[in-house]
N, C-alpha and C positions, 0 to 999 in steps of 0.2 A: 466530550471525548476524553478519555483518561490517558491513553498512550500517545505520547508525542515524540517524534524523532526529529532531530535537527539535521537538515541536509544542506550542504554548501551549494551556493549558486556560483558556478565557475565562469570565467570569461568565455570559454569554449561553448557554453550553453546558448550564447546569443546568436541571433541570425542577422542578416543584412539590414533588417529594419530597426535594429538596436534594442530588441527585447528578447527575452528567453523564448526560444522556439517552442511551439505548442507541443511537439512530441516529447520534449524534455520533461514536461510536467508528469508524463507517464513514468519516466525514469525516476523522478523524485518519489512518486508513489511506490515504485519497485524497491528503492533503497529503504524506505520506511517500512515496507512490508517485510523485507528480509529481517530487519531489526525486530519487528513485531513477532515473527515466527521464532526467532532465536530467544528473545527475552520473555515472551508471554507463553507461547506454546511449547518451547523447548526443542524446536527443530533446527538443525544446523543448515546453513546455506546449501550444503551439498546434498541434502535429502531430496531424492527424486519422487517422493510420494505425494506431492501436491503440485497442481498446475493451475494457471489462470485460464478460465474458460470464457470470461467476459470482462471487458474494460469499458468504462464510460467516464468521461470527464466533461465538466462544464466550466468554462473559463469566465472569470469575472473581471480581472484586471491584469495588465501586463506587469512583468517584472523587468525593470529597466536598468538594474545595476547589480553588481556582485553583492553577496551577503549570505544570509541563511534563510532557508524556507523551513518553517515549522509545519510538519505534516502530522496532523492528529488522525488517529485511527480508532475506529470502534467496530467490533465484530457484531454481525447480526446473528440471529438464531440459526444454528446449523440445521440443515435438512438431512435427508438420508445420505447423500454422497457429496454434498457441497455446502458452502456457507459464504455469505457476503461479507466484505469488508467495506466500510464507508470511510472516506477521506475528506479532510478539510485542510487545504494548503494555505498558509498565511505567510506574508512577507511584511516586515515592519508593522505587525499588528493588524494588517488588512487582509481579509480573505481574498485570495487571488484565484482560487479554483476549488471545486468540490468534485468528488468522484466516487465510483464504486467499482469493485472487482468481485467476481465470483470465483472462488477457489474450489477445485474438485480434488478429492482424495483419490490417490492411485495405488494399486497393488504392485507387487514386484514385477508383474508381467506388463505393467503400463496400462491397465484397464481401470476404469472408475470402480471404486469400492466404498464401503460405508465409512463415514467419518469416525475415526477412532474415539473411544470414550475418553482417552487422556486429552485429546484436543478439545472435546466438548467441555470437559471439566475445567481446562485452562481458560477457555473462552468465557464460561459461566462465572469464573472467579476473578476475571480481569477487573482490576480496581476501577 
């Protein structure tokens, strides 16, 4: 995976068991996805033309202290109205989770629409 975002692990991310709560892993993916959209596809955070339709996470190891999670992202082949993003979350060099989201392109009225060519081009040329 060529795109990597560094996301801080904060004290508030921990639950009463002393490790990062499982739901926070989705937030790490979200933070990295925002960076991916801005840096690779050229979409600002405020653009309402893309939504997450599916989220899947597999946990491999707990995160038990503050630090930085490296979230690697790779886009899959766009379909008509959607495309997948694949995630690998690492902490101190160890893979702690993997995941996938499916993004759907939306028109100005909030209905699914064809993935724009500019997005397809950006995904295709991602290093």
